[in-house]
DSSP file (Angstrom, degrees, kcal/mol; ACC not computed):
  #  RESIDUE AA STRUCTURE BP1 BP2  ACC     N-H-->O    O-->H-N    N-H-->O    O-->H-N    TCO  KAPPA ALPHA  PHI   PSI    X-CA   Y-CA   Z-CA
    1    1 A X     >        0   0    0      0, 0.0     4,-1.9     0, 0.0     5,-0.2   0.000 360.0 360.0 360.0 -42.8  -10.7   13.4  -40.9
    2    2 A X  H  >  +     0   0    0      1,-0.2     4,-2.1     2,-0.2     5,-0.2   0.917 360.0  49.2 -63.7 -43.9   -9.5   12.5  -37.5
    3    3 A X  H  > S+     0   0    0      1,-0.2     4,-2.5     2,-0.2    -1,-0.2   0.847 108.5  54.4 -66.0 -33.5  -12.8   13.4  -35.8
    4    4 A X  H  > S+     0   0    0      2,-0.2     4,-2.2     1,-0.2    -1,-0.2   0.895 108.6  48.5 -65.7 -39.5  -14.7   11.3  -38.4
    5    5 A X  H  X S+     0   0    0     -4,-1.9     4,-2.3     2,-0.2    -2,-0.2   0.897 111.5  49.7 -67.6 -39.7  -12.6    8.3  -37.6
    6    6 A X  H  X S+     0   0    0     -4,-2.1     4,-2.6     2,-0.2    -2,-0.2   0.931 111.5  48.4 -64.1 -45.2  -13.2    8.8  -33.9
    7    7 A X  H  X S+     0   0    0     -4,-2.5     4,-2.4     1,-0.2    -2,-0.2   0.884 111.0  51.1 -62.9 -38.3  -16.9    9.1  -34.4
    8    8 A X  H  X S+     0   0    0     -4,-2.2     4,-2.2     2,-0.2    -1,-0.2   0.912 110.8  48.5 -64.4 -42.1  -16.9    5.9  -36.6
    9    9 A X  H  X S+     0   0    0     -4,-2.3     4,-2.4     2,-0.2    -2,-0.2   0.907 111.7  49.3 -64.4 -41.9  -15.0    4.0  -33.8
   10   10 A X  H  X S+     0   0    0     -4,-2.6     4,-2.7     1,-0.2    -2,-0.2   0.912 110.4  51.0 -63.7 -41.8  -17.4    5.2  -31.2
   11   11 A X  H  X S+     0   0    0     -4,-2.4     4,-1.8     2,-0.2    -1,-0.2   0.886 110.4  49.7 -62.6 -39.1  -20.4    4.2  -33.3
   12   12 A X  H  X S+     0   0    0     -4,-2.2     4,-1.5     2,-0.2    -2,-0.2   0.929 112.6  46.5 -65.2 -44.6  -18.8    0.7  -33.8
   13   13 A X  H  X S+     0   0    0     -4,-2.4     4,-2.3     1,-0.2    -2,-0.2   0.919 112.0  50.6 -64.3 -43.9  -18.2    0.3  -30.1
   14   14 A X  H  < S+     0   0    0     -4,-2.7    -1,-0.2     1,-0.2    -2,-0.2   0.846 109.9  50.8 -64.6 -33.5  -21.8    1.5  -29.2
   15   15 A X  H  < S+     0   0    0     -4,-1.8    -1,-0.2    -5,-0.2    -2,-0.2   0.807 112.3  47.7 -70.8 -29.2  -23.2   -1.0  -31.7
   16   16 A X  H  < S+     0   0    0     -4,-1.5     2,-1.0    -3,-0.2    -2,-0.2   0.839  95.7  79.6 -79.6 -35.7  -21.2   -3.8  -30.2
   17   17 A X     <  -     0   0    0     -4,-2.3     2,-0.2    -5,-0.1    -1,-0.1  -0.637  61.5-176.3 -82.5 102.4  -22.1   -3.0  -26.5
   18   18 A X     >  -     0   0    0     -2,-1.0     4,-2.6     1,-0.1     5,-0.2  -0.548  40.8-107.6 -85.3 161.6  -25.5   -4.4  -25.8
   19   19 A X  H  > S+     0   0    0      1,-0.2     4,-2.3     2,-0.2     5,-0.2   0.883 121.4  51.2 -57.4 -37.6  -27.0   -3.8  -22.3
   20   20 A X  H  > S+     0   0    0      2,-0.2     4,-2.0     1,-0.2    -1,-0.2   0.921 111.3  46.4 -65.9 -43.2  -26.5   -7.4  -21.4
   21   21 A X  H  > S+     0   0    0      2,-0.2     4,-2.5     1,-0.2    -2,-0.2   0.891 111.3  52.6 -66.6 -38.7  -22.8   -7.3  -22.4
   22   22 A X  H  X S+     0   0    0     -4,-2.6     4,-2.4     2,-0.2    -2,-0.2   0.915 109.4  48.8 -63.3 -43.2  -22.3   -4.0  -20.6
   23   23 A X  H  X S+     0   0    0     -4,-2.3     4,-2.3     1,-0.2    -1,-0.2   0.892 111.4  50.5 -62.4 -39.3  -23.8   -5.5  -17.4
   24   24 A X  H  X S+     0   0    0     -4,-2.0     4,-2.3     2,-0.2    -2,-0.2   0.908 110.6  48.8 -65.3 -41.9  -21.5   -8.6  -17.8
   25   25 A X  H  X S+     0   0    0     -4,-2.5     4,-2.5     2,-0.2    -2,-0.2   0.903 111.5  49.2 -64.2 -41.8  -18.5   -6.3  -18.2
   26   26 A X  H  X S+     0   0    0     -4,-2.4     4,-2.5     2,-0.2    -2,-0.2   0.905 111.0  50.6 -64.5 -41.4  -19.4   -4.3  -15.2
   27   27 A X  H  X S+     0   0    0     -4,-2.3     4,-2.1     2,-0.2    -2,-0.2   0.911 111.5  47.5 -61.7 -43.5  -19.9   -7.4  -13.1
   28   28 A X  H  X S+     0   0    0     -4,-2.3     4,-2.4     2,-0.2    -2,-0.2   0.906 112.3  49.2 -64.2 -41.8  -16.5   -8.8  -14.2
   29   29 A X  H  X S+     0   0    0     -4,-2.5     4,-2.7     1,-0.2     5,-0.3   0.901 109.0  53.4 -63.7 -40.5  -14.8   -5.4  -13.4
   30   30 A X  H  X S+     0   0    0     -4,-2.5     4,-2.4     1,-0.2    -2,-0.2   0.914 110.2  47.3 -59.7 -44.5  -16.5   -5.4  -10.0
   31   31 A X  H  X S+     0   0    0     -4,-2.1     4,-2.5     2,-0.2    -2,-0.2   0.914 112.9  48.3 -63.6 -43.6  -15.1   -8.9   -9.3
   32   32 A X  H  X S+     0   0    0     -4,-2.4     4,-2.3     2,-0.2    -2,-0.2   0.920 113.7  45.9 -65.4 -44.4  -11.6   -8.0  -10.4
   33   33 A X  H  X S+     0   0    0     -4,-2.7     4,-2.6     2,-0.2     5,-0.2   0.928 113.8  49.5 -64.8 -44.4  -11.5   -4.8   -8.4
   34   34 A X  H  X S+     0   0    0     -4,-2.4     4,-2.5    -5,-0.3    -2,-0.2   0.913 111.6  48.3 -60.4 -43.8  -12.9   -6.5   -5.3
   35   35 A X  H  X S+     0   0    0     -4,-2.5     4,-1.2     1,-0.2    -1,-0.2   0.898 112.5  49.3 -64.1 -40.5  -10.3   -9.3   -5.6
   36   36 A X  H  X S+     0   0    0     -4,-2.3     4,-0.8    -5,-0.2     3,-0.2   0.926 113.5  45.6 -64.9 -44.7   -7.5   -6.8   -6.0
   37   37 A X  H >< S+     0   0    0     -4,-2.6     3,-0.8     1,-0.2    -2,-0.2   0.912 111.5  50.9 -67.1 -42.7   -8.5   -4.7   -3.0
   38   38 A X  H 3< S+     0   0    0     -4,-2.5    -1,-0.2     1,-0.2    -2,-0.2   0.742 105.4  57.6 -70.5 -21.4   -9.1   -7.7   -0.7
   39   39 A X  H 3< S+     0   0    0     -4,-1.2    -1,-0.2    -3,-0.2    -2,-0.2   0.726  91.2  89.9 -77.7 -21.3   -5.6   -9.1   -1.5
   40   40 A X  S << S-     0   0    0     -4,-0.8     6,-0.0    -3,-0.8    -3,-0.0  -0.310  78.0-132.8 -75.7 160.2   -3.9   -6.0   -0.4
   41   41 A X  S    S+     0   0    0     -2,-0.0     2,-0.5     2,-0.0    -1,-0.1   0.448  74.4 109.6 -88.3  -1.3   -2.7   -5.4    3.2
   42   42 A X     >  -     0   0    0     -5,-0.2     4,-0.9     1,-0.2    -2,-0.1  -0.658  48.9-168.9 -82.2 119.5   -4.2   -2.0    3.3
   43   43 A X  H  > S+     0   0    0     -2,-0.5     4,-2.0     1,-0.2     5,-0.2   0.693  80.8  67.7 -80.9 -18.4   -7.3   -1.8    5.6
   44   44 A X  H  > S+     0   0    0      2,-0.2     4,-2.3     1,-0.2     5,-0.2   0.951 102.1  44.2 -65.7 -48.5   -8.3    1.6    4.3
   45   45 A X  H  > S+     0   0    0      1,-0.2     4,-2.4     2,-0.2    -1,-0.2   0.836 110.9  56.1 -68.0 -29.5   -9.1    0.5    0.9
   46   46 A X  H  X S+     0   0    0     -4,-0.9     4,-2.1     2,-0.2    -1,-0.2   0.924 109.6  45.5 -63.6 -43.5  -11.0   -2.5    2.3
   47   47 A X  H  X S+     0   0    0     -4,-2.0     4,-2.0     2,-0.2    -2,-0.2   0.906 113.5  48.8 -67.7 -41.3  -13.2   -0.2    4.4
   48   48 A X  H  X S+     0   0    0     -4,-2.3     4,-2.5     1,-0.2    -1,-0.2   0.917 111.1  50.7 -64.0 -42.3  -13.8    2.1    1.5
   49   49 A X  H  X S+     0   0    0     -4,-2.4     4,-2.3     1,-0.2    -2,-0.2   0.895 108.1  52.7 -62.7 -40.3  -14.7   -0.9   -0.8
   50   50 A X  H  X S+     0   0    0     -4,-2.1     4,-1.7     2,-0.2    -1,-0.2   0.897 110.3  47.9 -62.6 -40.3  -17.2   -2.2    1.9
   51   51 A X  H  X>S+     0   0    0     -4,-2.0     4,-2.0     2,-0.2     5,-1.3   0.917 111.4  50.1 -66.8 -42.4  -18.9    1.2    2.0
   52   52 A X  H  <5S+     0   0    0     -4,-2.5    -2,-0.2     1,-0.2    -1,-0.2   0.877 111.1  49.8 -63.0 -36.7  -19.1    1.4   -1.8
   53   53 A X  H  <5S+     0   0    0     -4,-2.3    -1,-0.2     1,-0.2    -2,-0.2   0.851 117.4  39.2 -70.6 -33.6  -20.6   -2.1   -1.9
   54   54 A X  H  <5S-     0   0    0     -4,-1.7    -2,-0.2    -5,-0.2    -1,-0.2   0.654 111.3-114.7 -93.5 -15.5  -23.2   -1.4    0.7
   55   55 A X  T  <5 -     0   0    0     -4,-2.0     2,-0.3    -5,-0.2    -3,-0.2   0.572  51.2 -89.7  95.7   8.7  -24.1    2.1   -0.4
   56   56 A X    > < +     0   0    0     -5,-1.3     3,-0.6    -6,-0.2     2,-0.4  -0.669  67.9 133.1  97.6-144.6  -22.9    4.1    2.7
   57   57 A X  T >  S-     0   0    0     -2,-0.3     3,-1.4     1,-0.2     4,-0.2  -0.735  89.0  -9.6  91.3-139.6  -24.9    5.0    5.8
   58   58 A X  T >> S+     0   0    0     -2,-0.4     3,-1.4     1,-0.3     4,-0.6   0.651 120.3  81.0 -71.1 -13.7  -23.4    4.4    9.2
   59   59 A X  H <> S+     0   0    0     -3,-0.6     4,-1.7     1,-0.3     3,-0.5   0.703  73.1  77.2 -65.5 -17.9  -20.5    2.5    7.6
   60   60 A X  H <> S+     0   0    0     -3,-1.4     4,-2.5     1,-0.3    -1,-0.3   0.848  88.6  57.5 -61.7 -31.4  -18.9    5.8    6.8
   61   61 A X  H <> S+     0   0    0     -3,-1.4     4,-2.6     1,-0.2    -1,-0.3   0.855 102.8  54.0 -65.6 -33.3  -17.8    6.1   10.4
   62   62 A X  H  X S+     0   0    0     -4,-0.6     4,-2.3    -3,-0.5    -2,-0.2   0.903 109.2  48.0 -65.0 -41.0  -16.0    2.7   10.0
   63   63 A X  H  X S+     0   0    0     -4,-1.7     4,-2.6     2,-0.2    -2,-0.2   0.940 113.1  46.7 -64.9 -47.0  -14.1    4.2    7.0
   64   64 A X  H  X S+     0   0    0     -4,-2.5     4,-2.7     1,-0.2    -2,-0.2   0.905 112.0  51.5 -63.0 -40.7  -13.2    7.4    8.9
   65   65 A X  H  X S+     0   0    0     -4,-2.6     4,-2.7     2,-0.2    -1,-0.2   0.915 110.7  48.7 -60.0 -43.3  -12.1    5.2   11.9
   66   66 A X  H  X S+     0   0    0     -4,-2.3     4,-2.3     2,-0.2    -2,-0.2   0.907 112.2  47.7 -65.0 -42.2   -9.9    3.1    9.7
   67   67 A X  H  X S+     0   0    0     -4,-2.6     4,-2.4     2,-0.2    -2,-0.2   0.922 113.6  47.6 -65.0 -43.0   -8.4    6.2    8.1
   68   68 A X  H  X S+     0   0    0     -4,-2.7     4,-2.9     2,-0.2    -2,-0.2   0.898 110.6  51.8 -65.2 -39.9   -7.7    7.8   11.5
   69   69 A X  H  X S+     0   0    0     -4,-2.7     4,-2.6     2,-0.2     5,-0.2   0.916 109.7  50.4 -60.5 -42.5   -6.3    4.5   12.8
   70   70 A X  H  X S+     0   0    0     -4,-2.3     4,-2.2     1,-0.2    -2,-0.2   0.934 112.8  46.2 -60.7 -46.5   -3.9    4.4    9.8
   71   71 A X  H  X S+     0   0    0     -4,-2.4     4,-2.7     2,-0.2     5,-0.2   0.901 111.8  51.1 -63.2 -42.0   -2.9    8.0   10.5
   72   72 A X  H  X S+     0   0    0     -4,-2.9     4,-2.7     1,-0.2     5,-0.2   0.921 110.7  48.0 -63.1 -44.2   -2.4    7.3   14.2
   73   73 A X  H  X S+     0   0    0     -4,-2.6     4,-2.0     1,-0.2    -1,-0.2   0.903 113.0  49.2 -62.9 -40.0   -0.2    4.3   13.5
   74   74 A X  H  X S+     0   0    0     -4,-2.2     4,-0.7    -5,-0.2    -2,-0.2   0.932 114.0  44.7 -64.8 -45.8    1.9    6.3   11.0
   75   75 A X  H >< S+     0   0    0     -4,-2.7     3,-0.8     1,-0.2    -2,-0.2   0.920 114.8  47.5 -66.4 -44.4    2.4    9.2   13.3
   76   76 A X  H 3< S+     0   0    0     -4,-2.7    -1,-0.2     1,-0.2    -2,-0.2   0.857 110.9  53.2 -65.9 -34.0    3.2    7.1   16.4
   77   77 A X  H 3< S+     0   0    0     -4,-2.0    -1,-0.2    -5,-0.2    -2,-0.2   0.595  90.9  96.4 -78.5 -10.4    5.6    5.0   14.3
   78   78 A X  S << S-     0   0    0     -3,-0.8     6,-0.0    -4,-0.7    -3,-0.0  -0.371  78.5-126.3 -79.5 161.2    7.6    8.0   13.1
   79   79 A X  S    S+     0   0    0     -2,-0.1    -1,-0.1     2,-0.0     2,-0.1   0.853  85.0  87.5 -72.9 -36.2   10.8    9.2   14.7
   80   80 A X        -     0   0    0      1,-0.1     4,-0.3     2,-0.0    -2,-0.1  -0.379  55.1-166.7 -70.0 140.3    9.6   12.7   15.2
   81   81 A X  S  > S+     0   0    0      2,-0.1     4,-1.8     1,-0.1    -1,-0.1   0.535  80.6  75.3 -98.8 -11.8    7.6   13.6   18.3
   82   82 A X  H  > S+     0   0    0      1,-0.2     4,-1.5     2,-0.2     5,-0.2   0.914  94.9  49.5 -65.9 -43.0    6.5   17.0   16.9
   83   83 A X  H  >>S+     0   0    0      1,-0.2     4,-3.0     2,-0.2     5,-0.6   0.838 107.3  56.1 -66.0 -30.6    3.9   15.3   14.6
   84   84 A X  H  >5S+     0   0    0     -4,-0.3     4,-1.2     1,-0.2     5,-0.5   0.927 107.9  48.0 -62.4 -43.9    2.7   13.3   17.7
   85   85 A X  H  <5S+     0   0    0     -4,-1.8     4,-0.2     1,-0.1    -2,-0.2   0.789 123.1  32.8 -68.9 -27.8    2.0   16.5   19.5
   86   86 A X  H  X5S+     0   0    0     -4,-1.5     4,-1.1    -5,-0.1    -2,-0.2   0.899 123.3  38.2 -93.9 -49.2    0.2   18.1   16.6
   87   87 A X  H  X5S+     0   0    0     -4,-3.0     4,-3.0    -5,-0.2     5,-0.2   0.862 107.1  59.3 -80.1 -37.4   -1.6   15.2   14.8
   88   88 A X  H  X<S+     0   0    0     -4,-1.2     4,-2.2    -5,-0.6    -1,-0.2   0.919 109.0  45.1 -62.7 -42.8   -2.8   13.0   17.7
   89   89 A X  H  > S+     0   0    0     -5,-0.5     4,-2.2    -4,-0.2    -1,-0.2   0.876 112.6  53.4 -64.6 -33.8   -4.9   15.8   19.2
   90   90 A X  H  X S+     0   0    0     -4,-1.1     4,-2.3     2,-0.2    -2,-0.2   0.938 109.0  47.7 -63.1 -46.2   -6.2   16.6   15.8
   91   91 A X  H  X S+     0   0    0     -4,-3.0     4,-2.3     1,-0.2    -2,-0.2   0.898 111.6  51.1 -61.2 -40.3   -7.2   13.0   15.2
   92   92 A X  H  X S+     0   0    0     -4,-2.2     4,-2.4    -5,-0.2    -1,-0.2   0.886 109.2  50.8 -64.6 -38.0   -8.9   13.0   18.7
   93   93 A X  H  X S+     0   0    0     -4,-2.2     4,-2.7     2,-0.2    -2,-0.2   0.884 109.3  50.5 -67.3 -38.5  -10.8   16.2   17.8
   94   94 A X  H  X S+     0   0    0     -4,-2.3     4,-2.2     2,-0.2    -2,-0.2   0.919 111.1  49.1 -64.0 -43.1  -12.0   14.7   14.5
   95   95 A X  H  X>S+     0   0    0     -4,-2.3     5,-2.6     1,-0.2     4,-0.6   0.918 114.0  45.7 -61.6 -43.5  -13.2   11.6   16.4
   96   96 A X  H ><5S+     0   0    0     -4,-2.4     3,-0.5     3,-0.2    -2,-0.2   0.908 113.2  49.3 -67.1 -41.8  -15.0   13.8   19.0
   97   97 A X  H 3<5S+     0   0    0     -4,-2.7    -1,-0.2     1,-0.2    -2,-0.2   0.876 119.8  36.8 -66.3 -37.4  -16.6   16.1   16.4
   98   98 A X  H 3<5S-     0   0    0     -4,-2.2    -1,-0.2    -5,-0.2    -2,-0.2   0.413 105.7-123.0 -95.3   2.1  -17.8   13.2   14.3
   99   99 A X  T <<5 +     0   0    0     -4,-0.6     2,-0.7    -3,-0.5    -3,-0.2   0.944  54.8 161.2  53.4  50.3  -18.7   10.9   17.3
  100  100 A X      < -     0   0    0     -5,-2.6    -1,-0.2    -6,-0.2    -2,-0.1  -0.899  30.9-142.8-108.0 110.4  -16.4    8.3   15.8
  101  101 A X        -     0   0    0     -2,-0.7     2,-1.1    -3,-0.1    -5,-0.0  -0.348  19.2-115.5 -71.3 152.9  -15.4    5.6   18.3
  102  102 A X        -     0   0    0      1,-0.1     2,-0.8   -34,-0.0    -1,-0.1  -0.769  34.2-177.7 -88.8  99.0  -11.8    4.2   18.2
  103  103 A X              0   0    0     -2,-1.1    -1,-0.1     1,-0.2    -2,-0.0  -0.369 360.0 360.0 -97.9  54.8  -12.5    0.6   17.4
  104  104 A X              0   0    0     -2,-0.8    -1,-0.2   -35,-0.0    -2,-0.0   0.495 360.0 360.0 -71.2 360.0   -9.0   -0.7   17.5
């Protein structure tokens, strides 16, 4: 009985969603997500959103640079110096391996 009700609900929703309405819903969702991400102070999600909007390519290096910059700022800002000795060389090795410039 429960599965029949679920199938009936799915059939109703599928009958209601026309291709035009679905495109409109996706467009509205895209606008809402973009507005939410751009309002935040986090530069990592801004860079990821920019790559998703453009479809990738060389912009992936911008995303990796942004993530590494975020990590570097976090490590440098911490009280511990042990993480500085371990993580900063790791970040430098990732940049060298991926040929990712530090665009601070």
